[in-house]
N, C-alpha and C positions, 0 to 999 in steps of 0.2 A: 246107095241109089235113092233118088227121090221118087215120089209117086209118079212123076212124069217120065221116069226112066233115066233122068240125067244123073251124072255122078255128083254126089254130095261132098264138096270139098271143105265143109265147115270143120274147123278144129274142135269147136264146141257146139253141140246141137241143143243142149239144154242143161240147166241146173235143176235137179229134182229133189224134193224132200226125201231124206233118208228115213228108214224105218223107225229110228229112235228120236226123230225131231219132235219137240214139244213146243207149242206156240202159246205162250202166256202173254196175251196182249196187255196185261196190267203192269208188266215189267219190261224195262229196256233190255235188249234192243227190239223185242217184238212189239213194244208199244208204238214203234214207228210203223204206220200202216203199210208203207211200201215194202219194208223188210218182212213184216208179218205175212204179206201176200206171197213173197218169194218163198218163205219157209213153209207156208201152207200149200201153195199151188205150184211152186217152181217157177222157172223163167226160161222160156224157149228163146234162143238167139237165132236171128236170121243171119244169112251170109252178109259179109260186108260190114257196114258201120251201123251200130246202134247208139243213139244219142239219148241220154237221160237229162231231162231238164226239170226244174222245179225251184220253189223258194228255198231260202235257208231253213233248215230243219225238216225238209220234205223227205230226207233219207237218201239222197244221191250218194254221198260219201259212204254212208253206212252200207248201202247195197253193194257198191263197188268193192269196198274192203272185204265184205263177206264173200263175194265172188272170187276175189284174189286168194283168200284163204282156202276156199273150196278147191280151187284149181291147183294149188300148190305153190303159188307165188308168195313172196314176202308181203303180208298185208300192210306193212309200213312203207312199201315201195321198193322197186328194184326187180331183179330177176329171181328165178327159182334158186340160182346159185348164190344169191346175195342174202340168204337167210340169216347170216351172222350180223347183218345191219339191223340193230334194234335201238329204239328209244323207249320212253315210258309207254307201256301198253295202254292203248285207248280204243282198240278195235272191238267190234261186237263179240268176236270169239265164238261164233256159231257156224262158221263156214264148214267145219268138219262134219256137220250134220247134213250137208247137202251131198247128193250124188251127182257127179259130173258125167253126162252122156257125151263121150268123146267121139270125134270122127277122125279125120286125117291128122296125124301127129305133126305139129308145126316144127319148123327148124328153130324157132326162137319165140320166147314169150317175155313180156315185160309189163310191170305196173308202174306207171308214172303218176306220182301222188304229190300234189302241189305243196301241202303243208308240212312235208318232211324233207323237202329238198335240201335245206341247209345242212341237216345231219347227213343226208346222202352224199353231199359234196365232200364232207370230211371222210366218209367211208371210202369214196372213190380216190381221194388223194392218198389215203393210206394203203389202198389196194388197187394200184393203177393197172388198167387192162387195155381197153380199146382206145384210150387216149390218156396222156399224162398232163392234161391241162391243169393249171393252178386254179381249181374250181372257185375258191373263195376270192380270187382276184377278179372274177367276172361279175358283171351285174347280174341281178336275179334273172332278168330276161335273157341275157347272153348265156347264162348257165342252162336255162331251159332249152334254148335253141341248140346248144351243144349236145345235150342229152338226146334231143330229137335226132340230131345229125348222126350220133354214134350208137344210139341204143334203139331207136325206132326207125330203122332204115332197111328192113327186109321183110319178106313175107313171114307172117307169124300170127300170134294171138296177143292182143294188147288190151290192157285196161288203163284208162286215164281218168284221174280225178281233177277236174278244173285245170286242164293244161293251158287254158287261156289266161289264168290269173295274172302272170307277170308280163303278158305280151301286149304290145301296142296293137292298134287296129291293123296296121300294115303287116305286122308279124302274124296276127291271127289269120289274115288272108293267106300267108305263106303256109300256116298250119293246115288250113283248108285244102290247099293244093297237095300237101303231103298226105293227108288222110285219104284224099281221092286217089292219089297214086298208089297208096298201099292197098286200097280196096281193089283197084284195077289189077294189081299184081296178085291178088288172091288172099290178102290178109283179112282177119276178122278182128273187129275192134268194138269195145264198149267205152264210150266217152261221157262223163258227167260234166255238165257245163252250165254257166249262167250266160253264155254268149249266144245271141241270135245269129252271129256269123257262123259259128261252128254248127249250129242246128240247121243251117241252110245248105249243108253239103248235099249235092244232088244224089238222090237214091237212098239217103239215110233213113233208117227205121227210127222214128222219133217217138219216145215214150215220155209222158208227163207224169211226174210224181207229186202227190199232195195228200190231203186228208182222205181221199178216196182210195189211195194205194198207188197203183200203176195203171195207166191207160194209154192206148195208142192216141197219137195226135198228129195233126198236120201243122206245118210251120206257120201258116197264116193264122191259125186259131190258137196258137200258144199264148198263154197269159203273158209270158215274157215278151213276145213280139208285139202284142197289142199295147202293152205298157210303154215299150220303147218308142213305138210309132206315135203314141199320144204325147209323150214327153218331147220328142224331137219336133213335133208339129207346133207345140206351144209350151216351152219350158216354164214360162211364168205362171201358167195355170196350175202347175204342180208346186212351184217354189213359193208362191204367195201364201200357201197354207203352212209353210215351214219356217219362213224367214220374215221377220218384221222389217219393213222398209220405211 
């Protein structure tokens, strides 16, 4: 129950630092301010959609991979049942130090990770389940959309790292509709993105990552949105500093 007496249907209420967590900010991965904040203070998740935005190197992927490991998902992508899917380890490896404050047990959970999708396609071809698609014959965008159709299609707990990466503008709008429908059905999601389109999902809890760590933000004030607005208003004002004409 929440403080207001309403039923709390969140699969995950918070990720909290465990008793043995040590935060050495002089060494990776705790040298990433956003992850250091999670390890030190924890991260409470709201119901529905949480969107993580920030520049390259701000810690979006590092945080999401750590949450996946803490939750019990394969930090390289896939479901809890897909733990045998492995490539070269590059994850922070500190998720086990977090305590997951769980709520309602979801029927399904999945980690969609953009930079390991090629290897995931191979795993899915070798271990067919929800579909027997020839994954490597699909374009990168088509493969992503098929993963969304077959793996991100029911109420549950989802982590996504840059799901917009292979998608066109139109496909991103389709992903916005999917995220909104999942939230409406009761799903809980954490999505890391560079896309102002995904950050604009109505009702999303937007968090901006940077040298400060993690802070709440509004869509209008995001550095991402401000920069894109300025660029679209006058591309030449940006390009003249980069390209000799």
